[in-house]
Every structure is written in C-alpha cells, then in structure tokens.
Backbone of each chain as nested JSON, in Angstrom:
{
  "chains": [
    {"id": "A", "residues": [
      {"number": 1, "name": "MET", "atoms": {"N": [118.887, 109.33, 6.817], "CA": [119.758, 108.522, 5.97], "C": [119.909, 107.137, 6.591]}},
      {"number": 2, "name": "SER", "atoms": {"N": [119.724, 106.122, 5.776], "CA": [119.8, 104.778, 6.32], "C": [121.241, 104.318, 6.426]}},
      {"number": 3, "name": "GLN", "atoms": {"N": [121.437, 103.37, 7.303], "CA": [122.752, 102.781, 7.439], "C": [122.583, 101.276, 7.509]}},
      {"number": 4, "name": "THR", "atoms": {"N": [123.625, 100.578, 7.21], "CA": [123.522, 99.135, 7.189], "C": [123.553, 98.591, 8.603]}},
      {"number": 5, "name": "LEU", "atoms": {"N": [122.532, 97.821, 8.935], "CA": [122.492, 97.188, 10.24], "C": [123.247, 95.873, 10.194]}},
      {"number": 6, "name": "SER", "atoms": {"N": [123.795, 95.491, 11.312], "CA": [124.403, 94.173, 11.416], "C": [123.301, 93.119, 11.51]}},
      {"number": 7, "name": "VAL", "atoms": {"N": [123.669, 91.885, 11.279], "CA": [122.704, 90.795, 11.439], "C": [122.174, 90.774, 12.872]}},
      {"number": 8, "name": "GLU", "atoms": {"N": [123.059, 91.009, 13.825], "CA": [122.634, 90.996, 15.232], "C": [121.62, 92.103, 15.515]}},
      {"number": 9, "name": "GLN", "atoms": {"N": [121.81, 93.252, 14.903], "CA": [120.845, 94.346, 15.095], "C": [119.491, 94.004, 14.481]}},
      {"number": 10, "name": "ARG", "atoms": {"N": [119.51, 93.317, 13.356], "CA": [118.242, 92.912, 12.734], "C": [117.526, 91.878, 13.604]}},
      {"number": 11, "name": "VAL", "atoms": {"N": [118.285, 90.957, 14.185], "CA": [117.678, 90.003, 15.119], "C": [117.046, 90.756, 16.293]}},
      {"number": 12, "name": "ALA", "atoms": {"N": [117.742, 91.763, 16.784], "CA": [117.226, 92.527, 17.923], "C": [115.901, 93.213, 17.582]}},
      {"number": 13, "name": "VAL", "atoms": {"N": [115.769, 93.686, 16.345], "CA": [114.51, 94.313, 15.92], "C": [113.361, 93.306, 16.022]}},
      {"number": 14, "name": "THR", "atoms": {"N": [113.58, 92.098, 15.532], "CA": [112.497, 91.104, 15.549], "C": [112.184, 90.671, 16.976]}},
      {"number": 15, "name": "ARG", "atoms": {"N": [113.207, 90.554, 17.806], "CA": [112.946, 90.185, 19.211], "C": [112.151, 91.282, 19.914]}},
      {"number": 16, "name": "ASP", "atoms": {"N": [112.466, 92.51, 19.619], "CA": [111.734, 93.629, 20.235], "C": [110.284, 93.633, 19.752]}},
      {"number": 17, "name": "PHE", "atoms": {"N": [110.093, 93.374, 18.471], "CA": [108.733, 93.305, 17.911], "C": [107.906, 92.236, 18.623]}},
      {"number": 18, "name": "VAL", "atoms": {"N": [108.46, 91.043, 18.749], "CA": [107.731, 89.958, 19.424], "C": [107.468, 90.314, 20.881]}},
      {"number": 19, "name": "SER", "atoms": {"N": [108.453, 90.897, 21.527], "CA": [108.316, 91.242, 22.947], "C": [107.227, 92.292, 23.17]}},
      {"number": 20, "name": "VAL", "atoms": {"N": [107.238, 93.331, 22.363], "CA": [106.316, 94.454, 22.589], "C": [104.921, 94.151, 22.038]}},
      {"number": 21, "name": "VAL", "atoms": {"N": [104.857, 93.756, 20.77], "CA": [103.557, 93.624, 20.106], "C": [102.825, 92.358, 20.559]}},
      {"number": 22, "name": "PHE", "atoms": {"N": [103.515, 91.227, 20.571], "CA": [102.844, 89.972, 20.947], "C": [102.843, 89.784, 22.464]}},
      {"number": 23, "name": "ASN", "atoms": {"N": [104.01, 89.678, 23.05], "CA": [104.047, 89.348, 24.476], "C": [103.639, 90.525, 25.363]}},
      {"number": 24, "name": "GLY", "atoms": {"N": [103.835, 91.742, 24.872], "CA": [103.378, 92.916, 25.6], "C": [101.94, 93.284, 25.291]}},
      {"number": 25, "name": "HIS", "atoms": {"N": [101.35, 92.582, 24.303], "CA": [99.943, 92.785, 23.919], "C": [99.671, 94.234, 23.503]}},
      {"number": 26, "name": "HIS", "atoms": {"N": [100.543, 94.719, 22.613], "CA": [100.386, 96.079, 22.097], "C": [100.334, 96.073, 20.567]}},
      {"number": 27, "name": "PRO", "atoms": {"N": [99.248, 95.549, 19.989], "CA": [99.18, 95.543, 18.524], "C": [99.167, 96.954, 17.936]}},
      {"number": 28, "name": "GLU", "atoms": {"N": [98.696, 97.915, 18.729], "CA": [98.644, 99.294, 18.228], "C": [100.048, 99.861, 17.992]}},
      {"number": 29, "name": "ARG", "atoms": {"N": [101.064, 99.188, 18.509], "CA": [102.438, 99.649, 18.305], "C": [103.121, 98.948, 17.132]}},
      {"number": 30, "name": "ALA", "atoms": {"N": [102.374, 98.137, 16.39], "CA": [102.972, 97.407, 15.268], "C": [103.603, 98.358, 14.262]}},
      {"number": 31, "name": "GLY", "atoms": {"N": [102.996, 99.532, 14.109], "CA": [103.513, 100.489, 13.15], "C": [104.911, 100.989, 13.45]}},
      {"number": 32, "name": "GLU", "atoms": {"N": [105.348, 100.827, 14.682], "CA": [106.718, 101.218, 15.035], "C": [107.741, 100.256, 14.439]}},
      {"number": 33, "name": "TYR", "atoms": {"N": [107.263, 99.081, 14.058], "CA": [108.189, 98.032, 13.612], "C": [108.087, 97.727, 12.128]}},
      {"number": 34, "name": "PHE", "atoms": {"N": [106.956, 98.089, 11.494], "CA": [106.74, 97.754, 10.094], "C": [107.027, 98.953, 9.19]}},
      {"number": 35, "name": "THR", "atoms": {"N": [107.456, 98.652, 7.967], "CA": [107.467, 99.687, 6.935], "C": [106.015, 99.965, 6.525]}},
      {"number": 36, "name": "PRO", "atoms": {"N": [105.722, 101.147, 5.975], "CA": [104.338, 101.433, 5.569], "C": [103.779, 100.415, 4.574]}},
      {"number": 37, "name": "ASP", "atoms": {"N": [104.656, 99.867, 3.737], "CA": [104.194, 98.938, 2.703], "C": [104.532, 97.483, 3.03]}},
      {"number": 38, "name": "VAL", "atoms": {"N": [104.618, 97.18, 4.313], "CA": [104.937, 95.814, 4.734], "C": [104.019, 94.801, 4.058]}},
      {"number": 39, "name": "VAL", "atoms": {"N": [104.584, 93.643, 3.739], "CA": [103.802, 92.541, 3.164], "C": [103.95, 91.333, 4.081]}},
      {"number": 40, "name": "TRP", "atoms": {"N": [102.813, 90.792, 4.49], "CA": [102.768, 89.646, 5.397], "C": [102.199, 88.451, 4.647]}},
      {"number": 41, "name": "HIS", "atoms": {"N": [102.94, 87.364, 4.627], "CA": [102.506, 86.146, 3.943], "C": [102.047, 85.159, 5.014]}},
      {"number": 42, "name": "GLY", "atoms": {"N": [100.741, 84.927, 5.078], "CA": [100.19, 84.144, 6.187], "C": [99.702, 82.765, 5.805]}},
      {"number": 43, "name": "GLY", "atoms": {"N": [100.258, 82.17, 4.764], "CA": [99.834, 80.817, 4.387], "C": [98.353, 80.776, 4.067]}},
      {"number": 44, "name": "SER", "atoms": {"N": [97.612, 79.938, 4.785], "CA": [96.181, 79.794, 4.507], "C": [95.391, 81.057, 4.815]}},
      {"number": 45, "name": "LEU", "atoms": {"N": [95.961, 81.975, 5.584], "CA": [95.285, 83.246, 5.865], "C": [95.489, 84.254, 4.74]}},
      {"number": 46, "name": "GLY", "atoms": {"N": [96.338, 83.922, 3.799], "CA": [96.55, 84.792, 2.657], "C": [97.641, 85.817, 2.896]}},
      {"number": 47, "name": "THR", "atoms": {"N": [97.703, 86.796, 2.006], "CA": [98.706, 87.855, 2.074], "C": [98.028, 89.151, 2.501]}},
      {"number": 48, "name": "VAL", "atoms": {"N": [98.648, 89.859, 3.426], "CA": [98.127, 91.137, 3.906], "C": [99.203, 92.188, 3.665]}},
      {"number": 49, "name": "SER", "atoms": {"N": [98.815, 93.3, 3.056], "CA": [99.76, 94.365, 2.729], "C": [99.397, 95.654, 3.451]}},
      {"number": 50, "name": "GLY", "atoms": {"N": [100.421, 96.379, 3.878], "CA": [100.229, 97.694, 4.464], "C": [100.152, 97.647, 5.977]}},
      {"number": 51, "name": "VAL", "atoms": {"N": [100.722, 98.676, 6.588], "CA": [100.836, 98.669, 8.046], "C": [99.475, 98.782, 8.719]}},
      {"number": 52, "name": "GLU", "atoms": {"N": [98.535, 99.509, 8.128], "CA": [97.216, 99.627, 8.773], "C": [96.481, 98.285, 8.752]}},
      {"number": 53, "name": "ASN", "atoms": {"N": [96.553, 97.593, 7.64], "CA": [95.917, 96.273, 7.572], "C": [96.573, 95.299, 8.538]}},
      {"number": 54, "name": "MET", "atoms": {"N": [97.885, 95.389, 8.673], "CA": [98.582, 94.505, 9.612], "C": [98.215, 94.817, 11.057]}},
      {"number": 55, "name": "THR", "atoms": {"N": [98.106, 96.092, 11.368], "CA": [97.727, 96.472, 12.734], "C": [96.327, 95.949, 13.047]}},
      {"number": 56, "name": "GLY", "atoms": {"N": [95.42, 96.052, 12.081], "CA": [94.073, 95.519, 12.267], "C": [94.068, 94.02, 12.475]}},
      {"number": 57, "name": "LEU", "atoms": {"N": [94.883, 93.323, 11.701], "CA": [94.954, 91.863, 11.835], "C": [95.477, 91.471, 13.21]}},
      {"number": 58, "name": "LEU", "atoms": {"N": [96.556, 92.105, 13.63], "CA": [97.149, 91.765, 14.934], "C": [96.211, 92.143, 16.082]}},
      {"number": 59, "name": "THR", "atoms": {"N": [95.486, 93.239, 15.921], "CA": [94.513, 93.648, 16.946], "C": [93.425, 92.589, 17.088]}},
      {"number": 60, "name": "GLY", "atoms": {"N": [92.983, 92.048, 15.977], "CA": [91.97, 90.999, 16.022], "C": [92.475, 89.742, 16.699]}},
      {"number": 61, "name": "PHE", "atoms": {"N": [93.673, 89.323, 16.34], "CA": [94.237, 88.111, 16.935], "C": [94.443, 88.277, 18.436]}},
      {"number": 62, "name": "LEU", "atoms": {"N": [95.038, 89.377, 18.814], "CA": [95.335, 89.561, 20.241], "C": [94.063, 89.852, 21.038]}},
      {"number": 63, "name": "GLY", "atoms": {"N": [93.034, 90.357, 20.38], "CA": [91.761, 90.522, 21.064], "C": [91.122, 89.186, 21.412]}},
      {"number": 64, "name": "ALA", "atoms": {"N": [91.283, 88.209, 20.534], "CA": [90.709, 86.886, 20.769], "C": [91.603, 86.01, 21.636]}},
      {"number": 65, "name": "LEU", "atoms": {"N": [92.896, 86.339, 21.65], "CA": [93.892, 85.56, 22.416], "C": [94.651, 86.521, 23.334]}},
      {"number": 66, "name": "PRO", "atoms": {"N": [93.965, 87.098, 24.329], "CA": [94.522, 88.257, 25.043], "C": [95.716, 87.955, 25.936]}},
      {"number": 67, "name": "ASP", "atoms": {"N": [95.936, 86.689, 26.27], "CA": [97.103, 86.362, 27.106], "C": [98.188, 85.667, 26.292]}},
      {"number": 68, "name": "LEU", "atoms": {"N": [98.152, 85.844, 24.985], "CA": [99.105, 85.163, 24.099], "C": [100.546, 85.386, 24.539]}},
      {"number": 69, "name": "ARG", "atoms": {"N": [101.316, 84.312, 24.462], "CA": [102.755, 84.427, 24.737], "C": [103.51, 83.624, 23.694]}},
      {"number": 70, "name": "ALA", "atoms": {"N": [104.46, 84.263, 23.029], "CA": [105.292, 83.623, 22.012], "C": [106.697, 83.458, 22.597]}},
      {"number": 71, "name": "GLU", "atoms": {"N": [107.069, 82.201, 22.811], "CA": [108.352, 81.901, 23.457], "C": [109.378, 81.523, 22.389]}},
      {"number": 72, "name": "GLU", "atoms": {"N": [110.44, 82.289, 22.325], "CA": [111.479, 82.021, 21.322], "C": [112.199, 80.714, 21.62]}},
      {"number": 73, "name": "GLN", "atoms": {"N": [112.335, 79.901, 20.561], "CA": [113.037, 78.618, 20.683], "C": [114.383, 78.636, 19.97]}},
      {"number": 74, "name": "GLY", "atoms": {"N": [114.54, 79.529, 19.008], "CA": [115.786, 79.609, 18.276], "C": [115.702, 80.639, 17.169]}},
      {"number": 75, "name": "VAL", "atoms": {"N": [116.877, 81.109, 16.748], "CA": [116.95, 82.122, 15.694], "C": [118.075, 81.758, 14.733]}},
      {"number": 76, "name": "ILE", "atoms": {"N": [117.791, 81.916, 13.447], "CA": [118.817, 81.823, 12.407], "C": [118.71, 83.107, 11.595]}},
      {"number": 77, "name": "ALA", "atoms": {"N": [119.831, 83.745, 11.304], "CA": [119.768, 85.0, 10.555], "C": [120.896, 85.073, 9.536]}},
      {"number": 78, "name": "SER", "atoms": {"N": [120.583, 85.698, 8.41], "CA": [121.57, 85.878, 7.347], "C": [121.157, 87.08, 6.512]}},
      {"number": 79, "name": "ASP", "atoms": {"N": [122.131, 87.925, 6.189], "CA": [121.846, 89.143, 5.419], "C": [120.692, 89.916, 6.085]}},
      {"number": 80, "name": "ASP", "atoms": {"N": [119.601, 90.166, 5.325], "CA": [118.504, 90.946, 5.91], "C": [117.35, 90.078, 6.399]}},
      {"number": 81, "name": "LEU", "atoms": {"N": [117.555, 88.77, 6.467], "CA": [116.489, 87.86, 6.895], "C": [116.762, 87.284, 8.278]}},
      {"number": 82, "name": "VAL", "atoms": {"N": [115.696, 87.232, 9.082], "CA": [115.776, 86.646, 10.424], "C": [114.69, 85.578, 10.522]}},
      {"number": 83, "name": "VAL", "atoms": {"N": [115.082, 84.374, 10.868], "CA": [114.14, 83.273, 11.054], "C": [114.027, 82.978, 12.543]}},
      {"number": 84, "name": "MET", "atoms": {"N": [112.819, 83.036, 13.052], "CA": [112.606, 82.806, 14.479], "C": [111.62, 81.653, 14.655]}},
      {"number": 85, "name": "ARG", "atoms": {"N": [112.04, 80.685, 15.459], "CA": [111.156, 79.562, 15.794], "C": [110.542, 79.84, 17.155]}},
      {"number": 86, "name": "LEU", "atoms": {"N": [109.213, 79.68, 17.22], "CA": [108.477, 80.06, 18.425], "C": [107.521, 78.944, 18.841]}},
      {"number": 87, "name": "VAL", "atoms": {"N": [107.255, 78.869, 20.137], "CA": [106.103, 78.116, 20.634], "C": [105.143, 79.154, 21.212]}},
      {"number": 88, "name": "VAL", "atoms": {"N": [103.912, 79.126, 20.713], "CA": [102.921, 80.13, 21.094], "C": [101.863, 79.475, 21.984]}},
      {"number": 89, "name": "THR", "atoms": {"N": [101.564, 80.097, 23.1], "CA": [100.491, 79.63, 23.98], "C": [99.499, 80.773, 24.173]}},
      {"number": 90, "name": "ALA", "atoms": {"N": [98.229, 80.409, 24.386], "CA": [97.204, 81.436, 24.569], "C": [95.925, 80.79, 25.075]}},
      {"number": 91, "name": "THR", "atoms": {"N": [95.034, 81.632, 25.572], "CA": [93.682, 81.193, 25.921], "C": [92.708, 81.785, 24.913]}},
      {"number": 92, "name": "HIS", "atoms": {"N": [91.845, 80.929, 24.384], "CA": [90.927, 81.309, 23.31], "C": [89.705, 82.006, 23.904]}},
      {"number": 93, "name": "LYS", "atoms": {"N": [89.803, 83.306, 24.073], "CA": [88.763, 84.077, 24.771], "C": [87.739, 84.705, 23.834]}},
      {"number": 94, "name": "GLY", "atoms": {"N": [88.096, 84.841, 22.56], "CA": [87.173, 85.493, 21.63], "C": [87.01, 84.692, 20.352]}},
      {"number": 95, "name": "ASP", "atoms": {"N": [85.917, 84.927, 19.642], "CA": [85.7, 84.261, 18.357], "C": [86.87, 84.57, 17.431]}},
      {"number": 96, "name": "LEU", "atoms": {"N": [87.339, 83.537, 16.753], "CA": [88.534, 83.734, 15.924], "C": [88.536, 82.756, 14.765]}},
      {"number": 97, "name": "LEU", "atoms": {"N": [88.708, 83.274, 13.564], "CA": [88.797, 82.471, 12.347], "C": [87.583, 81.544, 12.203]}},
      {"number": 98, "name": "GLY", "atoms": {"N": [86.439, 82.063, 12.588], "CA": [85.211, 81.29, 12.465], "C": [84.98, 80.299, 13.589]}},
      {"number": 99, "name": "ILE", "atoms": {"N": [85.854, 80.292, 14.6], "CA": [85.711, 79.358, 15.719], "C": [85.198, 80.15, 16.929]}},
      {"number": 100, "name": "PRO", "atoms": {"N": [83.993, 79.827, 17.408], "CA": [83.482, 80.541, 18.582], "C": [84.415, 80.36, 19.777]}},
      {"number": 101, "name": "ALA", "atoms": {"N": [84.476, 81.376, 20.623], "CA": [85.362, 81.33, 21.797], "C": [85.094, 80.079, 22.613]}},
      {"number": 102, "name": "THR", "atoms": {"N": [86.168, 79.386, 22.988], "CA": [86.04, 78.133, 23.749], "C": [86.541, 78.258, 25.178]}},
      {"number": 103, "name": "GLY", "atoms": {"N": [87.376, 79.238, 25.451], "CA": [88.012, 79.33, 26.761], "C": [89.146, 78.328, 26.95]}},
      {"number": 104, "name": "ARG", "atoms": {"N": [89.42, 77.56, 25.895], "CA": [90.476, 76.54, 26.004], "C": [91.871, 77.165, 25.867]}},
      {"number": 105, "name": "SER", "atoms": {"N": [92.854, 76.467, 26.45], "CA": [94.253, 76.82, 26.218], "C": [94.711, 76.17, 24.922]}},
      {"number": 106, "name": "VAL", "atoms": {"N": [95.49, 76.909, 24.162], "CA": [96.043, 76.37, 22.922], "C": [97.553, 76.582, 22.913]}},
      {"number": 107, "name": "GLN", "atoms": {"N": [98.22, 75.696, 22.214], "CA": [99.677, 75.836, 22.038], "C": [100.038, 75.321, 20.663]}},
      {"number": 108, "name": "TRP", "atoms": {"N": [100.798, 76.125, 19.914], "CA": [101.184, 75.68, 18.584], "C": [102.589, 76.18, 18.252]}},
      {"number": 109, "name": "ASP", "atoms": {"N": [103.178, 75.541, 17.26], "CA": [104.513, 75.924, 16.795], "C": [104.4, 76.951, 15.669]}},
      {"number": 110, "name": "ALA", "atoms": {"N": [105.366, 77.851, 15.619], "CA": [105.398, 78.843, 14.546], "C": [106.847, 79.048, 14.107]}},
      {"number": 111, "name": "VAL", "atoms": {"N": [107.011, 79.267, 12.832], "CA": [108.304, 79.672, 12.279], "C": [108.067, 80.946, 11.487]}},
      {"number": 112, "name": "ASP", "atoms": {"N": [108.619, 82.045, 11.958], "CA": [108.428, 83.336, 11.304], "C": [109.725, 83.779, 10.649]}},
      {"number": 113, "name": "ILE", "atoms": {"N": [109.621, 84.216, 9.422], "CA": [110.77, 84.757, 8.705], "C": [110.525, 86.249, 8.488]}},
      {"number": 114, "name": "TYR", "atoms": {"N": [111.445, 87.074, 8.932], "CA": [111.308, 88.524, 8.821], "C": [112.396, 89.073, 7.899]}},
      {"number": 115, "name": "ARG", "atoms": {"N": [111.993, 90.015, 7.028], "CA": [112.987, 90.792, 6.292], "C": [113.087, 92.153, 6.979]}},
      {"number": 116, "name": "VAL", "atoms": {"N": [114.276, 92.493, 7.432], "CA": [114.488, 93.73, 8.184], "C": [115.338, 94.681, 7.336]}},
      {"number": 117, "name": "THR", "atoms": {"N": [114.821, 95.888, 7.127], "CA": [115.496, 96.858, 6.265], "C": [116.688, 97.496, 6.985]}},
      {"number": 118, "name": "ASP", "atoms": {"N": [117.445, 98.251, 6.222], "CA": [118.572, 98.986, 6.808], "C": [118.107, 100.038, 7.803]}},
      {"number": 119, "name": "ASP", "atoms": {"N": [116.833, 100.423, 7.721], "CA": [116.265, 101.369, 8.687], "C": [115.751, 100.684, 9.945]}},
      {"number": 120, "name": "GLY", "atoms": {"N": [115.919, 99.376, 10.02], "CA": [115.473, 98.66, 11.212], "C": [113.981, 98.419, 11.259]}},
      {"number": 121, "name": "LYS", "atoms": {"N": [113.349, 98.354, 10.064], "CA": [111.917, 98.083, 10.001], "C": [111.673, 96.745, 9.303]}},
      {"number": 122, "name": "ILE", "atoms": {"N": [110.589, 96.1, 9.707], "CA": [110.209, 94.841, 9.075], "C": [109.41, 95.176, 7.811]}},
      {"number": 123, "name": "SER", "atoms": {"N": [109.937, 94.738, 6.658], "CA": [109.271, 95.051, 5.39], "C": [108.519, 93.861, 4.821]}},
      {"number": 124, "name": "GLU", "atoms": {"N": [108.796, 92.686, 5.347], "CA": [108.15, 91.482, 4.826], "C": [108.214, 90.411, 5.904]}},
      {"number": 125, "name": "GLU", "atoms": {"N": [107.173, 89.604, 5.953], "CA": [107.163, 88.516, 6.934], "C": [106.462, 87.316, 6.337]}},
      {"number": 126, "name": "TRP", "atoms": {"N": [107.028, 86.158, 6.594], "CA": [106.383, 84.901, 6.256], "C": [106.061, 84.226, 7.589]}},
      {"number": 127, "name": "ALA", "atoms": {"N": [104.784, 84.053, 7.866], "CA": [104.359, 83.484, 9.149], "C": [103.853, 82.065, 8.915]}},
      {"number": 128, "name": "ALA", "atoms": {"N": [104.609, 81.09, 9.379], "CA": [104.216, 79.682, 9.231], "C": [103.778, 79.166, 10.595]}},
      {"number": 129, "name": "ASP", "atoms": {"N": [102.496, 79.297, 10.858], "CA": [101.92, 78.826, 12.117], "C": [101.174, 77.518, 11.869]}},
      {"number": 130, "name": "ASP", "atoms": {"N": [101.249, 76.609, 12.835], "CA": [100.586, 75.314, 12.704], "C": [99.097, 75.494, 12.98]}},
      {"number": 131, "name": "MET", "atoms": {"N": [98.375, 75.936, 11.949], "CA": [96.955, 76.233, 12.127], "C": [96.117, 74.967, 12.277]}},
      {"number": 132, "name": "ALA", "atoms": {"N": [96.613, 73.832, 11.779], "CA": [95.865, 72.574, 11.963], "C": [95.831, 72.21, 13.444]}},
      {"number": 133, "name": "THR", "atoms": {"N": [96.972, 72.343, 14.111], "CA": [97.004, 72.085, 15.554], "C": [96.107, 73.069, 16.292]}},
      {"number": 134, "name": "PHE", "atoms": {"N": [96.191, 74.33, 15.902], "CA": [95.361, 75.371, 16.513], "C": [93.878, 75.005, 16.402]}},
      {"number": 135, "name": "ALA", "atoms": {"N": [93.428, 74.675, 15.215], "CA": [92.014, 74.353, 15.007], "C": [91.632, 73.059, 15.712]}},
      {"number": 136, "name": "SER", "atoms": {"N": [92.547, 72.1, 15.75], "CA": [92.269, 70.832, 16.422], "C": [92.092, 71.025, 17.922]}},
      {"number": 137, "name": "GLN", "atoms": {"N": [92.982, 71.799, 18.53], "CA": [92.896, 72.002, 19.975], "C": [91.622, 72.751, 20.367]}},
      {"number": 138, "name": "LEU", "atoms": {"N": [91.079, 73.512, 19.437], "CA": [89.839, 74.246, 19.718], "C": [88.601, 73.459, 19.292]}},
      {"number": 139, "name": "GLY", "atoms": {"N": [88.814, 72.238, 18.831], "CA": [87.695, 71.376, 18.491], "C": [87.052, 71.677, 17.158]}},
      {"number": 140, "name": "ALA", "atoms": {"N": [87.694, 72.475, 16.337], "CA": [87.096, 72.86, 15.055], "C": [87.347, 71.825, 13.971]}},
      {"number": 141, "name": "VAL", "atoms": {"N": [88.415, 71.061, 14.112], "CA": [88.684, 69.964, 13.18], "C": [89.158, 68.77, 14.004]}},
      {"number": 142, "name": "VAL", "atoms": {"N": [89.046, 67.595, 13.438], "CA": [89.512, 66.382, 14.116], "C": [90.718, 65.839, 13.362]}},
      {"number": 143, "name": "LEU", "atoms": {"N": [91.823, 65.699, 14.063], "CA": [93.009, 65.072, 13.503], "C": [93.116, 63.687, 14.158]}},
      {"number": 144, "name": "PRO", "atoms": {"N": [92.813, 62.618, 13.428], "CA": [92.721, 61.291, 14.055], "C": [93.991, 60.859, 14.769]}},
      {"number": 145, "name": "TRP", "atoms": {"N": [95.137, 61.365, 14.332], "CA": [96.416, 60.964, 14.931], "C": [96.782, 61.803, 16.15]}},
      {"number": 146, "name": "ALA", "atoms": {"N": [96.018, 62.85, 16.415], "CA": [96.332, 63.735, 17.545], "C": [95.405, 63.407, 18.708]}},
      {"number": 147, "name": "SER", "atoms": {"N": [95.947, 63.372, 19.896], "CA": [95.113, 63.07, 21.067], "C": [94.761, 64.348, 21.801]}}
    ]},
    {"id": "B", "residues": [
      {"number": 1, "name": "MET", "atoms": {"N": [79.993, 82.019, -1.952], "CA": [80.889, 82.004, -0.796], "C": [80.176, 81.379, 0.398]}},
      {"number": 2, "name": "ALA", "atoms": {"N": [80.875, 80.536, 1.119], "CA": [80.268, 79.847, 2.26], "C": [79.898, 80.836, 3.356]}},
      {"number": 3, "name": "SER", "atoms": {"N": [78.829, 80.521, 4.079], "CA": [78.459, 81.366, 5.204], "C": [79.364, 81.066, 6.387]}},
      {"number": 4, "name": "LEU", "atoms": {"N": [79.427, 82.025, 7.294], "CA": [80.338, 81.927, 8.438], "C": [79.536, 81.695, 9.708]}},
      {"number": 5, "name": "PRO", "atoms": {"N": [80.057, 80.888, 10.635], "CA": [79.262, 80.536, 11.806], "C": [79.154, 81.642, 12.852]}},
      {"number": 6, "name": "VAL", "atoms": {"N": [80.19, 82.439, 13.011], "CA": [80.156, 83.471, 14.059], "C": [80.793, 84.751, 13.538]}},
      {"number": 7, "name": "PRO", "atoms": {"N": [80.305, 85.901, 14.012], "CA": [81.013, 87.152, 13.691], "C": [82.426, 87.086, 14.25]}},
      {"number": 8, "name": "ASP", "atoms": {"N": [83.372, 87.611, 13.54], "CA": [84.765, 87.399, 13.888], "C": [85.582, 88.574, 13.339]}},
      {"number": 9, "name": "PRO", "atoms": {"N": [86.196, 89.368, 14.196], "CA": [86.928, 90.544, 13.715], "C": [88.05, 90.218, 12.731]}},
      {"number": 10, "name": "VAL", "atoms": {"N": [88.732, 89.095, 12.943], "CA": [89.843, 88.762, 12.045], "C": [89.318, 88.374, 10.672]}},
      {"number": 11, "name": "VAL", "atoms": {"N": [88.278, 87.546, 10.65], "CA": [87.694, 87.161, 9.359], "C": [87.13, 88.39, 8.649]}},
      {"number": 12, "name": "ASP", "atoms": {"N": [86.424, 89.242, 9.412], "CA": [85.92, 90.497, 8.83], "C": [87.05, 91.28, 8.171]}},
      {"number": 13, "name": "HIS", "atoms": {"N": [88.129, 91.411, 8.915], "CA": [89.27, 92.201, 8.447], "C": [89.846, 91.603, 7.161]}},
      {"number": 14, "name": "LEU", "atoms": {"N": [90.049, 90.295, 7.159], "CA": [90.624, 89.651, 5.98], "C": [89.682, 89.778, 4.778]}},
      {"number": 15, "name": "LEU", "atoms": {"N": [88.385, 89.66, 5.033], "CA": [87.422, 89.789, 3.927], "C": [87.402, 91.214, 3.382]}},
      {"number": 16, "name": "ARG", "atoms": {"N": [87.439, 92.207, 4.273], "CA": [87.421, 93.596, 3.804], "C": [88.674, 93.904, 2.983]}},
      {"number": 17, "name": "ILE", "atoms": {"N": [89.824, 93.381, 3.432], "CA": [91.053, 93.584, 2.666], "C": [90.885, 93.034, 1.254]}},
      {"number": 18, "name": "ARG", "atoms": {"N": [90.11, 91.965, 1.145], "CA": [89.924, 91.323, -0.158], "C": [88.696, 91.851, -0.898]}},
      {"number": 19, "name": "GLY", "atoms": {"N": [88.128, 92.954, -0.392], "CA": [87.112, 93.654, -1.158], "C": [85.671, 93.346, -0.813]}},
      {"number": 20, "name": "VAL", "atoms": {"N": [85.442, 92.583, 0.267], "CA": [84.06, 92.332, 0.696], "C": [83.627, 93.521, 1.552]}},
      {"number": 21, "name": "ALA", "atoms": {"N": [82.66, 94.292, 1.035], "CA": [82.303, 95.544, 1.717], "C": [81.579, 95.288, 3.033]}},
      {"number": 22, "name": "ASP", "atoms": {"N": [80.724, 94.274, 3.07], "CA": [79.921, 94.03, 4.27], "C": [79.96, 92.549, 4.64]}},
      {"number": 23, "name": "PRO", "atoms": {"N": [80.994, 92.124, 5.356], "CA": [81.111, 90.7, 5.717], "C": [79.941, 90.196, 6.549]}},
      {"number": 24, "name": "SER", "atoms": {"N": [79.211, 91.09, 7.239], "CA": [78.134, 90.621, 8.113], "C": [77.052, 89.884, 7.317]}},
      {"number": 25, "name": "GLN", "atoms": {"N": [76.948, 90.172, 6.024], "CA": [75.95, 89.483, 5.205], "C": [76.262, 88.009, 5.017]}},
      {"number": 26, "name": "LEU", "atoms": {"N": [77.499, 87.624, 5.341], "CA": [77.901, 86.229, 5.153], "C": [77.596, 85.365, 6.366]}},
      {"number": 27, "name": "TYR", "atoms": {"N": [77.279, 86.001, 7.495], "CA": [77.091, 85.221, 8.715], "C": [75.745, 84.506, 8.71]}},
      {"number": 28, "name": "GLU", "atoms": {"N": [75.771, 83.331, 9.302], "CA": [74.526, 82.6, 9.508], "C": [73.702, 83.329, 10.565]}},
      {"number": 29, "name": "GLU", "atoms": {"N": [72.379, 83.266, 10.396], "CA": [71.529, 83.877, 11.414], "C": [71.54, 83.021, 12.677]}},
      {"number": 30, "name": "ALA", "atoms": {"N": [71.514, 83.694, 13.819], "CA": [71.496, 82.955, 15.085], "C": [70.228, 82.12, 15.171]}},
      {"number": 31, "name": "PRO", "atoms": {"N": [70.335, 80.882, 15.733], "CA": [69.147, 80.021, 15.827], "C": [68.128, 80.604, 16.803]}}
    ]}
  ]
}
C-alpha cells in the first residue's frame, strides 16, 4: 500500500539515485529507482520509455564515461516534482553518440526534473543536459564563441 | 538515414528503441 511521501523524502530518492547509479557507476541498479513504465524525456536524444530501455541507455552512457561524476549544485522541489541542478564531469573513454572516444575530460551543466511517486519511485524524468558543450569539448562541433 | 561514423552502444540502443532492427547496417565501413 502506498503512502504519501514528503517533499523531502522525494528529494532524498533523487539524491540516492544520482549517488548510486551515476556517481556509484551502477546503471544495473536503475531499476531500483524507476517505475516499470518510467518515461525519460532527453531533449535531442528523444524519449525513452520503460525501465529496461532506461537501464540500457544508462549502461551505454556510463560505459563510455566510466568515471562520470554528477555534482549537485541545487535542488528545488514541489509536490511530486524534484528539480536538481548538476555539474557533470567525466572522461570520454568510449565511443558515444557518434563521437569516437577521445580520452578528453568533459564538463557540462544539467538540469534534471524528476517525478517521484508515492511509492518512492521515479516515474518520469526530463533531462536537460548541455549537449552542445559536450559535443564541443569533444571536438565534434565548433562553437565559435567557446574557447 | 545518415550513416554513422563509429559503432556506439548508446546510438544502437536508441535506434533499436525506435524500431531499427540492425543499426550496424548504418555504420560507415572502416577505411
């Protein structure tokens, strides 16, 4: 039987998810945090539905960026939504998004919005990652204003 | 559909989710 979580408890769920799955490099544990029918909105990466598809996506990302670290910069939460601002750093060790492995360090900003259910599971996520910066730092695109 | 420069697990995964049965056919041949 579900019970209503406090906003603080929902924030704790998202912090635990980031800590274990991203910073702990355990994409195989994503299913502990997602509902079976989770929907992930990834901007230019499109929408991914279902916990198995999400686990596969995260496994691919963390395989290419094996030392990834997402550092929390701030959190805003209301009702069942948690907004987390992150700075993500990683080393580009594997081919990713059509970009051959460079061995370069990358750092980009991300704003993730999570919907957390009364059962303490993430049922929806909007991931706003600065993919232009990511691609620029890896030499895949040129941003004339960026050095 | 444009060809892809390198095999890539994430791109493969996203393509399969969208119904591409064999993403490897999209890759450019190695020089």
